[in-house]
ZASE-465375 format. One record per residue (C-alpha): x, y, z; residue in three letters. Coordinates in Angstrom, 1 decimal. Layout:
// residues N
<site <X, Y, Z>, "ALA">
...
//
This chain:
// residues 366
<site <-18.5, -28.4, -16.2>, "MET">
<site <-16.0, -27.1, -18.0>, "GLN">
<site <-16.7, -23.9, -15.7>, "PHE">
<site <-16.0, -25.9, -12.8>, "LEU">
<site <-12.6, -26.7, -14.4>, "LEU">
<site <-11.7, -23.4, -15.6>, "ALA">
<site <-12.6, -21.9, -11.5>, "ASP">
<site <-9.8, -24.7, -9.9>, "LYS">
<site <-7.7, -23.5, -12.6>, "LEU">
<site <-8.3, -20.4, -11.5>, "TYR">
<site <-8.3, -21.1, -7.9>, "GLN">
<site <-5.0, -22.8, -8.4>, "ILE">
<site <-3.2, -19.9, -10.7>, "GLU">
<site <-3.9, -17.3, -8.0>, "GLU">
<site <-2.6, -20.0, -5.5>, "SER">
<site <0.4, -20.2, -7.5>, "PHE">
<site <1.6, -16.5, -7.6>, "LYS">
<site <0.7, -16.2, -3.5>, "GLN">
<site <3.3, -18.5, -3.1>, "MET">
<site <5.9, -17.0, -5.5>, "PHE">
<site <4.8, -13.6, -5.6>, "PHE">
<site <2.4, -13.0, -2.7>, "GLY">
<site <-0.6, -11.3, -3.4>, "SER">
<site <-1.8, -10.3, -5.9>, "GLN">
<site <-5.3, -8.9, -5.5>, "ASP">
<site <-5.4, -5.2, -4.1>, "ILE">
<site <-9.1, -3.4, -2.9>, "GLY">
<site <-9.3, 0.1, -2.0>, "ILE">
<site <-11.5, 2.9, -0.7>, "ASP">
<site <-10.6, 5.9, -2.8>, "LEU">
<site <-12.0, 8.1, -0.3>, "GLY">
<site <-12.0, 12.4, -0.8>, "THR">
<site <-10.1, 12.8, 2.8>, "ALA">
<site <-8.5, 9.1, 3.0>, "SER">
<site <-7.2, 6.5, 0.9>, "VAL">
<site <-7.2, 3.1, 3.1>, "LEU">
<site <-5.8, -0.3, 0.6>, "VAL">
<site <-6.9, -4.1, 1.0>, "TYR">
<site <-4.8, -6.7, 0.6>, "VAL">
<site <-5.9, -10.2, 0.4>, "LYS">
<site <-4.9, -12.2, 2.7>, "GLY">
<site <-3.3, -9.6, 4.8>, "ARG">
<site <-6.2, -7.3, 5.7>, "GLY">
<site <-6.3, -3.3, 5.6>, "ILE">
<site <-2.5, -2.5, 4.9>, "VAL">
<site <-2.3, 1.3, 4.7>, "LEU">
<site <-4.7, 3.9, 6.0>, "ARG">
<site <-3.3, 7.4, 4.9>, "GLU">
<site <-4.7, 10.8, 3.9>, "PRO">
<site <-5.3, 11.9, 0.3>, "SER">
<site <-3.5, 14.8, 0.4>, "VAL">
<site <0.0, 15.5, -2.0>, "VAL">
<site <2.3, 18.1, -1.2>, "ALA">
<site <4.2, 19.6, -4.4>, "ILE">
<site <6.6, 22.5, -5.3>, "GLU">
<site <4.3, 25.1, -7.8>, "LYS">
<site <6.8, 25.6, -10.1>, "ALA">
<site <8.9, 22.0, -11.0>, "THR">
<site <5.3, 20.0, -10.1>, "GLY">
<site <7.8, 17.6, -8.5>, "GLN">
<site <5.7, 15.2, -5.7>, "LEU">
<site <7.1, 16.4, -2.7>, "LEU">
<site <5.1, 14.0, 0.1>, "ALA">
<site <2.2, 11.9, 0.4>, "VAL">
<site <0.0, 11.2, 2.7>, "GLY">
<site <0.1, 12.4, 6.8>, "GLU">
<site <3.7, 13.6, 5.6>, "ASP">
<site <1.4, 15.6, 3.0>, "ALA">
<site <-1.5, 16.3, 5.5>, "ARG">
<site <0.9, 17.8, 8.6>, "ARG">
<site <1.5, 21.1, 5.7>, "MET">
<site <-1.9, 21.6, 5.2>, "LEU">
<site <-2.0, 25.4, 5.7>, "GLY">
<site <1.9, 25.8, 6.6>, "ARG">
<site <3.8, 25.5, 3.1>, "THR">
<site <6.0, 28.2, 2.1>, "PRO">
<site <5.1, 30.4, -1.6>, "GLY">
<site <6.6, 27.6, -3.4>, "ASN">
<site <5.2, 24.6, -2.2>, "ILE">
<site <1.4, 23.6, -2.0>, "VAL">
<site <-0.5, 21.0, -0.5>, "ALA">
<site <-3.3, 19.6, -2.1>, "ILE">
<site <-6.2, 17.2, -2.2>, "ARG">
<site <-6.3, 15.9, -5.3>, "PRO">
<site <-9.4, 14.2, -5.3>, "LEU">
<site <-12.8, 16.1, -4.6>, "LYS">
<site <-16.6, 15.2, -3.5>, "ASP">
<site <-16.0, 11.6, -4.4>, "GLY">
<site <-14.5, 11.8, -7.5>, "VAL">
<site <-10.9, 12.5, -9.3>, "ILE">
<site <-10.2, 16.6, -9.2>, "SER">
<site <-6.9, 16.0, -10.4>, "ASP">
<site <-5.0, 12.9, -12.9>, "TYR">
<site <-1.4, 13.6, -12.5>, "ARG">
<site <-1.5, 13.9, -8.8>, "TYR">
<site <-4.0, 11.0, -8.4>, "THR">
<site <-2.0, 8.5, -9.6>, "GLU">
<site <1.2, 9.4, -8.8>, "MET">
<site <-0.5, 9.4, -5.7>, "MET">
<site <-1.6, 5.7, -5.9>, "LEU">
<site <1.8, 4.8, -7.1>, "ASN">
<site <3.4, 6.3, -4.2>, "HIS">
<site <1.3, 4.1, -2.3>, "PHE">
<site <0.9, 0.5, -4.6>, "LEU">
<site <4.5, 0.9, -4.1>, "ASN">
<site <4.4, 1.4, -0.6>, "LYS">
<site <2.3, -1.6, 0.0>, "VAL">
<site <3.7, -4.4, -2.8>, "LEU">
<site <7.2, -2.9, -3.4>, "GLY">
<site <8.2, -2.8, -7.3>, "LYS">
<site <7.1, -6.4, -8.4>, "ARG">
<site <9.1, -7.7, -11.4>, "LEU">
<site <6.6, -10.1, -12.6>, "PHE">
<site <2.8, -9.5, -11.4>, "PHE">
<site <0.9, -6.1, -11.2>, "LYS">
<site <-2.2, -6.4, -9.1>, "PRO">
<site <-5.3, -6.4, -9.8>, "ARG">
<site <-7.4, -3.4, -7.9>, "VAL">
<site <-10.7, -3.2, -7.1>, "MET">
<site <-11.5, 0.6, -6.5>, "VAL">
<site <-14.4, 1.6, -4.5>, "CYS">
<site <-17.0, 4.9, -6.5>, "ILE">
<site <-19.6, 6.5, -5.4>, "PRO">
<site <-23.1, 5.6, -6.6>, "SER">
<site <-23.8, 8.4, -7.9>, "GLY">
<site <-20.7, 8.7, -10.4>, "VAL">
<site <-20.9, 8.9, -14.3>, "THR">
<site <-19.5, 6.9, -16.4>, "GLU">
<site <-16.8, 9.1, -17.4>, "VAL">
<site <-16.0, 9.9, -14.2>, "GLU">
<site <-15.3, 5.9, -13.4>, "ARG">
<site <-13.0, 5.7, -16.8>, "ARG">
<site <-11.1, 8.2, -15.2>, "SER">
<site <-10.7, 5.9, -11.4>, "VAL">
<site <-9.6, 3.0, -13.6>, "GLU">
<site <-7.0, 5.0, -16.2>, "GLU">
<site <-5.4, 6.4, -13.1>, "ALA">
<site <-5.4, 2.4, -11.4>, "THR">
<site <-4.0, 1.6, -14.2>, "LEU">
<site <-1.7, 3.9, -15.2>, "HIS">
<site <-0.4, 3.9, -11.3>, "ALA">
<site <0.6, 0.0, -11.8>, "GLY">
<site <-2.6, -1.7, -11.8>, "ALA">
<site <-2.7, -4.9, -14.2>, "ARG">
<site <-6.7, -5.4, -13.7>, "LYS">
<site <-8.8, -3.0, -12.7>, "THR">
<site <-12.7, -2.8, -12.1>, "SER">
<site <-15.0, -0.5, -9.5>, "THR">
<site <-17.2, -1.3, -7.2>, "ILE">
<site <-19.8, 1.1, -5.8>, "GLU">
<site <-19.5, 2.6, -2.4>, "GLU">
<site <-23.2, 1.7, -0.5>, "PRO">
<site <-22.5, -1.9, -1.9>, "ILE">
<site <-18.9, -2.6, -0.5>, "ALA">
<site <-20.0, -0.3, 2.7>, "ALA">
<site <-22.9, -3.4, 3.6>, "ALA">
<site <-20.5, -5.7, 2.8>, "ILE">
<site <-17.7, -4.2, 5.3>, "GLY">
<site <-20.2, -4.0, 7.5>, "ALA">
<site <-21.5, -8.0, 7.7>, "GLY">
<site <-25.1, -7.6, 5.5>, "LEU">
<site <-25.9, -10.7, 3.6>, "ASP">
<site <-27.0, -8.1, 0.9>, "ILE">
<site <-27.2, -11.4, -1.4>, "GLY">
<site <-30.4, -12.3, 0.2>, "ARG">
<site <-34.0, -12.0, -1.3>, "PRO">
<site <-34.4, -9.3, 1.7>, "TYR">
<site <-33.3, -5.6, 1.7>, "GLY">
<site <-31.5, -3.7, 3.8>, "SER">
<site <-30.6, 0.2, 3.8>, "MET">
<site <-26.8, 1.1, 3.8>, "VAL">
<site <-26.0, 5.3, 5.1>, "VAL">
<site <-22.2, 5.4, 4.2>, "ASP">
<site <-21.2, 9.2, 4.9>, "ILE">
<site <-17.3, 9.7, 3.3>, "GLY">
<site <-15.6, 13.1, 3.5>, "GLY">
<site <-16.6, 13.7, 0.0>, "GLY">
<site <-20.2, 12.4, -1.0>, "THR">
<site <-23.3, 11.1, 1.5>, "THR">
<site <-24.3, 7.5, -0.4>, "ASP">
<site <-27.5, 6.2, 0.4>, "ILE">
<site <-28.5, 3.1, -1.0>, "ALA">
<site <-31.4, -0.1, -0.4>, "VAL">
<site <-30.2, -3.4, -1.6>, "LEU">
<site <-31.4, -6.5, -2.1>, "SER">
<site <-30.0, -9.9, -4.4>, "LEU">
<site <-26.5, -7.9, -4.5>, "GLY">
<site <-28.0, -5.0, -6.1>, "SER">
<site <-28.8, -1.8, -5.3>, "SER">
<site <-32.6, -1.1, -5.4>, "VAL">
<site <-32.8, 2.7, -4.9>, "VAL">
<site <-30.1, 5.1, -4.2>, "SER">
<site <-28.8, 8.7, -3.9>, "ASP">
<site <-25.5, 10.3, -3.7>, "SER">
<site <-25.2, 13.8, -2.8>, "ILE">
<site <-22.2, 16.3, -2.2>, "LYS">
<site <-22.6, 16.9, 1.0>, "VAL">
<site <-20.5, 14.8, 4.2>, "ALA">
<site <-17.1, 15.8, 6.3>, "GLY">
<site <-15.9, 18.1, 4.7>, "ASP">
<site <-19.1, 20.3, 4.8>, "LYS">
<site <-19.3, 19.6, 8.5>, "PHE">
<site <-15.8, 20.8, 7.8>, "ASP">
<site <-17.2, 24.6, 6.0>, "GLU">
<site <-19.7, 25.0, 7.9>, "HIS">
<site <-17.7, 24.7, 11.1>, "ILE">
<site <-15.0, 27.5, 9.2>, "LEU">
<site <-18.3, 29.8, 8.5>, "ARG">
<site <-19.8, 29.3, 11.6>, "TYR">
<site <-16.4, 30.3, 13.5>, "MET">
<site <-16.0, 33.5, 11.1>, "ARG">
<site <-19.9, 34.8, 11.2>, "LYS">
<site <-20.2, 34.0, 14.7>, "LYS">
<site <-17.0, 34.7, 16.7>, "HIS">
<site <-15.1, 36.5, 14.2>, "ASN">
<site <-12.4, 34.1, 14.4>, "LEU">
<site <-10.8, 32.7, 11.3>, "LEU">
<site <-9.0, 29.4, 10.9>, "ILE">
<site <-8.0, 26.7, 9.1>, "GLY">
<site <-9.2, 23.5, 7.7>, "GLU">
<site <-7.0, 21.5, 10.5>, "ARG">
<site <-8.5, 23.0, 13.1>, "THR">
<site <-11.7, 23.0, 11.9>, "ALA">
<site <-11.1, 19.3, 11.6>, "GLU">
<site <-10.4, 18.9, 14.9>, "ASP">
<site <-13.6, 20.8, 15.9>, "MET">
<site <-15.5, 18.0, 14.7>, "LYS">
<site <-14.1, 15.4, 15.9>, "MET">
<site <-13.5, 16.4, 19.2>, "THR">
<site <-16.7, 18.3, 20.2>, "ILE">
<site <-18.3, 18.1, 16.6>, "GLY">
<site <-22.3, 16.8, 17.9>, "SER">
<site <-25.5, 15.9, 15.5>, "ALA">
<site <-27.8, 16.4, 18.1>, "PHE">
<site <-27.2, 18.3, 21.8>, "PRO">
<site <-25.4, 15.8, 24.0>, "ARG">
<site <-26.3, 14.7, 27.5>, "LYS">
<site <-23.0, 16.6, 29.2>, "GLU">
<site <-21.5, 19.6, 27.0>, "THR">
<site <-18.6, 19.2, 25.7>, "LEU">
<site <-15.8, 22.5, 25.5>, "TYR">
<site <-13.2, 23.3, 23.7>, "MET">
<site <-9.8, 26.2, 23.5>, "GLU">
<site <-10.1, 27.4, 19.7>, "VAL">
<site <-7.0, 29.5, 18.1>, "THR">
<site <-7.5, 31.0, 15.1>, "GLY">
<site <-6.8, 34.7, 14.1>, "ARG">
<site <-9.5, 37.8, 15.3>, "ASN">
<site <-11.1, 39.1, 12.1>, "LEU">
<site <-11.4, 42.8, 13.7>, "ILE">
<site <-8.0, 42.7, 14.8>, "SER">
<site <-5.5, 40.7, 13.3>, "GLY">
<site <-4.1, 38.9, 16.3>, "LEU">
<site <-4.3, 35.9, 17.1>, "PRO">
<site <-7.4, 35.1, 19.8>, "LYS">
<site <-8.4, 31.5, 21.9>, "THR">
<site <-12.0, 31.1, 22.8>, "ILE">
<site <-13.6, 28.1, 24.0>, "THR">
<site <-16.1, 26.5, 22.2>, "VAL">
<site <-19.0, 24.2, 22.8>, "THR">
<site <-20.1, 21.5, 21.8>, "SER">
<site <-24.0, 22.8, 21.8>, "ASP">
<site <-22.8, 25.3, 19.7>, "GLU">
<site <-21.1, 22.3, 17.0>, "MET">
<site <-24.9, 20.9, 17.0>, "VAL">
<site <-26.3, 24.9, 15.7>, "GLU">
<site <-23.5, 25.1, 13.7>, "ALA">
<site <-23.6, 21.9, 11.4>, "LEU">
<site <-27.6, 22.0, 11.2>, "GLU">
<site <-27.7, 22.5, 7.8>, "GLU">
<site <-25.7, 19.8, 5.9>, "PRO">
<site <-27.1, 17.7, 8.9>, "VAL">
<site <-30.6, 18.4, 7.6>, "GLN">
<site <-29.7, 18.2, 3.9>, "ALA">
<site <-28.5, 14.5, 4.6>, "ILE">
<site <-31.6, 13.6, 6.7>, "LEU">
<site <-34.3, 15.0, 3.4>, "GLU">
<site <-31.9, 12.9, 1.0>, "THR">
<site <-32.5, 9.1, 3.1>, "VAL">
<site <-36.1, 10.2, 3.4>, "HIS">
<site <-36.3, 10.7, -0.1>, "SER">
<site <-34.7, 7.1, -0.1>, "VAL">
<site <-37.2, 5.9, 1.9>, "LEU">
<site <-40.1, 7.3, -0.5>, "GLU">
<site <-38.8, 5.5, -4.1>, "ARG">
<site <-38.0, 2.0, -1.9>, "THR">
<site <-40.6, -0.8, -2.9>, "PRO">
<site <-43.4, -1.7, 0.3>, "PRO">
<site <-42.0, -5.3, 0.6>, "GLU">
<site <-38.1, -4.0, 0.4>, "ILE">
<site <-39.3, -0.6, 3.3>, "SER">
<site <-41.7, -3.5, 5.7>, "ALA">
<site <-37.5, -5.1, 5.8>, "ASP">
<site <-35.7, -1.8, 6.5>, "ILE">
<site <-38.4, -1.3, 9.4>, "PHE">
<site <-37.4, -4.7, 10.7>, "GLU">
<site <-34.0, -4.6, 10.3>, "ARG">
<site <-32.9, -0.7, 10.7>, "GLY">
<site <-30.4, 1.4, 9.1>, "ILE">
<site <-26.5, 0.5, 9.0>, "VAL">
<site <-24.6, 4.2, 9.1>, "MET">
<site <-20.7, 3.1, 7.6>, "THR">
<site <-17.8, 6.3, 7.0>, "GLY">
<site <-16.1, 8.4, 9.4>, "GLY">
<site <-19.1, 11.1, 9.2>, "GLY">
<site <-20.9, 8.1, 10.9>, "ALA">
<site <-19.5, 9.2, 14.1>, "LEU">
<site <-20.3, 12.4, 14.3>, "LEU">
<site <-22.1, 12.0, 17.6>, "TYR">
<site <-26.4, 11.8, 17.2>, "GLY">
<site <-26.5, 11.9, 14.1>, "ILE">
<site <-27.5, 8.0, 14.4>, "ASP">
<site <-30.1, 9.6, 16.4>, "ILE">
<site <-31.1, 12.8, 14.1>, "ARG">
<site <-32.2, 9.7, 11.8>, "ILE">
<site <-33.8, 7.7, 14.1>, "GLN">
<site <-36.1, 10.5, 15.0>, "GLN">
<site <-36.4, 11.6, 11.1>, "TYR">
<site <-37.5, 8.9, 9.5>, "THR">
<site <-39.1, 6.9, 12.5>, "ARG">
<site <-36.8, 3.6, 11.9>, "VAL">
<site <-34.0, 2.1, 14.4>, "PRO">
<site <-30.9, 3.1, 12.8>, "CYS">
<site <-27.5, 2.1, 14.2>, "PHE">
<site <-23.3, 2.7, 13.2>, "VAL">
<site <-21.6, -0.4, 12.0>, "ALA">
<site <-18.4, -1.7, 14.1>, "GLU">
<site <-15.4, -0.5, 12.6>, "ASP">
<site <-17.7, 2.8, 10.2>, "ALA">
<site <-14.5, 4.1, 8.8>, "ILE">
<site <-12.9, 0.5, 7.6>, "SER">
<site <-16.3, -0.6, 6.1>, "CYS">
<site <-16.0, 0.1, 2.6>, "VAL">
<site <-12.4, -0.8, 2.4>, "ALA">
<site <-13.5, -4.2, 4.2>, "ILE">
<site <-16.2, -4.8, 1.8>, "GLY">
<site <-13.6, -4.1, -1.1>, "THR">
<site <-11.8, -7.2, 0.1>, "GLY">
<site <-14.0, -9.3, 0.8>, "LEU">
<site <-15.9, -9.2, -2.1>, "ALA">
<site <-11.9, -9.6, -4.1>, "LEU">
<site <-12.0, -12.8, -1.5>, "GLU">
<site <-14.8, -14.2, -2.5>, "SER">
<site <-13.9, -13.9, -6.4>, "LEU">
<site <-10.7, -16.7, -5.9>, "SER">
<site <-13.3, -18.8, -3.7>, "SER">
<site <-16.5, -18.2, -6.4>, "PHE">
<site <-14.8, -17.2, -9.1>, "GLY">
<site <-17.6, -15.4, -11.8>, "ARG">
<site <-20.1, -16.0, -9.2>, "GLY">
<site <-19.3, -13.3, -7.9>, "THR">
<site <-19.4, -10.8, -10.9>, "ARG">
<site <-22.7, -8.7, -9.8>, "PHE">
<site <-20.9, -6.7, -7.1>, "TYR">
<site <-18.7, -5.0, -9.6>, "LEU">
<site <-20.2, -2.2, -11.6>, "SER">
<site <-18.7, -0.7, -15.2>, "GLY">
<site <-18.0, -2.3, -18.9>, "ASN">
<site <-14.7, -3.7, -17.4>, "ARG">
<site <-16.0, -5.9, -15.0>, "SER">
<site <-15.9, -9.3, -17.0>, "GLU">
<site <-12.6, -8.4, -17.6>, "ASP">
<site <-11.5, -8.6, -14.3>, "PHE">
<site <-11.5, -12.2, -14.2>, "PHE">
<site <-9.9, -13.1, -17.0>, "ALA">
<site <-5.7, -12.8, -17.7>, "ASP">
//
């Protein structure tokens, strides 16, 4: 009876706050390549690149998000555009905090009464120190309470999988900095692995391939455009072509060449193979009953990297397990975080198993 009364009071309090001060629960997919923000009751309200532009001499923040991304590779000597997150974790604490503060203010404005409760996604393989740095940066950016949720769990929820039941599900989340692979059952991870091979590594291998094969030096943005336009992990039925301009390493002059999607299969073979081997390793460590569930239900792919043409075909051929890309794969993690937040209001402490870290208990107490 006391438990039901406490949950009822909690729901009344949240309704009061939302009525008079707006929604106070926020989910953040803090990715290496982009940040997505989910506000309870409104859905995804912000999608910006994880880039900041700063002035070298003073350290002043000049631009954040898309405005800063446009400066990548095009800044003068006194300005630098950087990504404050690398391989799924914070590499520059100060600018990560400033970036989060900017995004929270952009979404909610300057709150006078209640600061928001924030749940942040983290890769499954992070250390305790890395997890705490994310929580502390979020608190200093303006959160009232903060907790973390592992990306594979959030991705599975966002993809529509019912992970709370005693059936096995497998998720492959290919983000910008990390690929998180997990087998889930009863709301928790049974077997998981995380490797620092994802979208950024795809870009690096395209840069390396263009330098080695064509003696052409290109920038990060050009490599990303190539990945999104003609990138392939498996040969296409119809070959695609793209004109690419860079600096010729022999003459030192600008040069334009035509690159095919078949060349991209060759360029991306190494990182794709690393992902395939990790998926195979996770399946090898999966209990037999859950393996049978996965074979029946298939492997679900989420994240921006899952949109690379043919990577689902490669995984299916390599593992002999059905594989498919989730609808709106890029937003699955943010949507899953939001749905976990929604369930907090509906079920209170009953959804605590979704959260990770020792501070999860505090997330429910105000």
